[in-house]
N, C-alpha and C positions, 0 to 999 in steps of 0.2 A: 250378853256383852259380846260387841266388836274391837277387838283389836286392830285399831288403822296403822300400822306402822306409817311413818312420813308420812301422816295427819295433818302435821302444820305447814304442809309446802301448798304450793299451787291446787291442784288436783283434790289432793289430801282434805284440803280445808271445806272445798267446795263438797266433798260428796259427804264428809262429815254435817255439813247442814239438811243434805237429802236423807240422811240416815236416821238422824235425830228425828226432822219432822216425817219420817215414815215409823218412829214408835221404838227406834232401836235405842241402845247404851252404849257409848264409843267410849274406848282410852287410845288416846294415841299415844303412840310413842315415836320420838323423832331426836335427832341428835343436834339439829337446828342450825344445820351446816349451808345450808339456801333456802331459810326458812324463818320464821317468826314465831314468836312466842304473843305477840298483837294479832296474828292472824287465829289463834286459839280464842283471844279475846273477841274477836271480830263476831265467830262462830257463835259464842256464846251467848253476844247481843242478839243474834240473828235469830238464835233457837229459845231464847229465854232460858237456855239450860246449864247448867256448872260443866265442863268438862273434866275429867281426870286426864294427866298429861305426866307419863316418863320420860325425861329426860334422857336416852339411852343412845348408844352406836350401837349397831347390830353388828359390827365384829367385836363388840364387848361379849364372851359369849358367857362369862357370868352373871351379868345383868341380864343379855336376853333371856336367860333362862329363870330369872327369878320371877321377872314381869309377868310369862309363862305361867310359873307354876303357882303366881300366888293368884290370879286372875283367873275365872270360871266362864272362859270363852266360845261363844259358840261358832265363832271362824274368825279368823284373819284377814282382813284385805293388805296386801302388801306392793303398797306406793314406794316404801324407799327404797332412795336409787340415786345417782349421778343420771344426767340424763342428758348433756350438752354433745354433736355429734362431734363439733370441730375439736373441742375439748379434750374428748374422748382421743385424737387420735394424736392430740400433744401429748397427751400422758395418758398412757393407757393400762399401763399399772395399776394407777391407782383406782380407774375404771371396774377392771377386775379384781381388785381387793374390796373394794365399797360394796361393788352390786354384787359380786359371787360369790364372795366369801362370806361376805354379811348375809345372803337368803340360806347360806348353807346351816351357817350358825342359827338364823330364825326356824329352818326345816328339824335342825336336831331339837330344838328345845320345845318346838311342838310336836315331835317323837315321843320325847321325853314325858311331857304333861300332857300326852292323850288329846291335845288340840288336832283334829283330821281333815276340818272344813279350810279353802283358803279359797282367793280369788287372788290371781296375780296381777300388777301391770306391764302387759307387755307393750309392744309396739310394732309397728306396721312397720319401721326400718329393719325388722326380721326379712321381711321379701327379699331384703336388695334391689337390684334392677329387675322391674317387673316381666317377666317373659309377656304376660295379657293385660287389660285391662278393662273391666275392674278387676280389684285383687279379691280373689274369693279364699276362704280359710284353709284350702286342699293347694292352693300355688305353691311352688317351691319357695321354700326360705334361704335364702344367699345373702347375708345383713354382707354390705360395702363397707362398714366402720364398725370400731371396736365398743361404740355405746350398743349397738344394735348387735354387735354378735355377743355382748355378756347377757341380756333377756334374751337370746337363742339360746346360749348354752345354758341358761337359769328354767325357760322349757324344755329342755332334753331332759335336767335333771330331774325336773317333776316328772316326768313321763315315765322316768324310771324309778324313779319312789316309789308314785302308784303303780309300776309294774309289779314291785320289791312288795307291797302290800294292800290287798283290794279295801282296804277301811277307810282309803285318803278319796275325798270328795274335792277335784279340784277345776275351779274354769280360769284360763287365760285370757286376759282380753287386752286383744290387738288396735292400741288405739291410733288415730290417726293425727292429726294435727288440732290439741286444744287450745283454743282461744276463747277472749270474752272473758267476763265479769259478771259476779251476780249480779241481776238485775237492779239493785236496791243504789248498786257504788258502792255496797263497803266492804267487799271483799274479790280481793282480785290477784291476780298474778303482780306480786312482788319481790324480784329474786335479785340478790344479795351484787351490786356490782354492773358491771355491762350485762346486760339483756342476752343471750342467745340464743331467743327466739323471736322470730319475725315482728309480733305483733306488738308486744311491749315497747319494743325499739322504735315502731313506727309511732307508738303512742307518746313515748318521749322527744321526736321529732314534732308533729304536732302541737306538744306542749310547748315548745321552745328550749328543751333540756339537752337536744344536741342536735348537732347543723343537719343530716339528713340521714337519709335510710342507705345503708349500702344493700347494691344489690347483686349477689353472686351468681355473675353469669346470665348473658344476654344471647348466647347463640347454641340454646338446647333445642333441640327440635319440637318444639312445641307450638302454640298458634302465636305467641308473642314476643317469641325466644328464653324466656325467664318460667323458670322452674313453675310447675302444676303440683299443688296439695290438695286433699281434704281438709278444711278447716271443719272444726266441729267444737260446738257451744260447749264451753266446760261446765254447764249446767246438764247440757244432752247427756254429755258423759259421766254426769253423777248419777243419773238414773239409770245411765247400761248398770251401772253397779249394784243400784237397788234392787235391778233386775236379777242380776248375776246374783245376789246376794239369798233371792228370793227361789231361784231355781235349785242352787247349793244340794238342799238335801236329798234331792232326789237324781244329782249327776253321781256315778258308780264309775270312776275313774278320771280322765282329764277330756274335758269340752273347751273347743278355741272360740271365738266368735270378736270378729272384726268390728270393732265401734267406730262407724265414719258416718258420713251424711249421702257418698255415693256419687259426691258432684266435686269436680276438682277445678281448685281456683287457681289462677298465675299469679306469681308477687303482683305485678304490676296491677292485675284486678282488685288486689287486696289492696293495692296504692289507692286506686279509685274509689272501693267503697270505702277509706279512713277518710278520705278527702271530703266524700259526700258526710258521711258521720260527723267532720270535726269541724268541717267549714275552712279547715286550713290547708296551706297549699302545699307540706309536706314535698323538700326536693327530695331526688334521688341520686347516687353516684353509681353507676357499674362497676361492679370490682371482679377482676377475673373469678372464675366457680371453684366453689370448697372441694376440696379431696372428699370422695364417700358419697356425694351428694347425686340424688338421681334426678331425669327429667321429668317423669313422672309418677307419679301415687295417686293411686284413691281406692276408694273401696267399693266392692259389692257389700251392703249390709244386709241382706234379705233373710242369711241364717240366723242373726239376732230376732228380727222381727218375725220371721216364724217362730222360734224355740224359747224368747226371751219375753216377747210381744211391748220390743222396745224398738222406736226409730229414734232420729234425729230429725225433731222439728224447728227449731230455730234457723235463721236467714244468715249468709254472711255480712247482710247491713246490720240486723241485729245484734252478731257477735261483737262487730265495729261500734256499734252504738251505747253498748255493753260497757265494754271494753275502755272507751273514751270516757264514760260517767266515772267509772272507776279510775282514771286518768286524772281526770277532774277535781277529784276525791282529794286522791295524794296528795295535788299540790297545792291543794288549800290547806293539807297538813302541812307541808312544807315551810308553807308563809308562815302559819301560826306559831311554830316553831321555832320560827326565827323574828 
């Protein structure tokens, strides 16, 4: 049995599909602050499996310990956390409380109940402004925003924990920019309120729900002036977790892996790919840079290829096509509800 914290969220739900299809049983722990019970039902339909769910906030120490004590978990995959860079700058205390304090409670519960295997959902934001590209796992870490610093703090907490007790096996997965949806269009990114990430916002504009895409800065030292990121299909990312879970029993201490494609695309290139996938014009408006954003960030994923036997396979075009298929299904559901 695998405990998946944040398993009803965007990445967590896609990972649950992959884990179940690989033969694992999962229990989803989620507080549903930025996720939906509907995602759990979609995973159940896609896998034809019933999923156990615990509605728990990791900041609730007693309930977190209860879940760990009642389950016999082989490992924990820890997705649960707030994840918007801009929002973290506006409300840093909320991010430290939710992400860091919640993780400490989870680790204490794991320690007390004898669960010692963990895959942690980290982020490429821990690297901050890259000194060189592509980014390898041994690059300097220097997060430039509170969200990234919460991930970096948690990574350090995990290293300290492992140093204190050799029985722990921990893999840190540094994601680059997850996008796309399940290829059926039945499962995808459905944030509460205004999307904080580029692609769901782009798809909302393509679907006629928003007037234009906001492009934050066109004066970066990049090929077209807009920020360059390594976008990775969410199902490729889910397969990375499956590979990490397979490796976990042989890990003594902490291992770190980048999960990215190794290719950077600019915001304008993403918009072009989205226009090709949707057939819609997708207007955009340039605004000032956001604090904490870096010009370019893309991975060297070769270590994951060597050690985990994993590599991203889906193209940017496939990411946009799957995201659009999901957006059309969402629009149809909204129309049916009204």
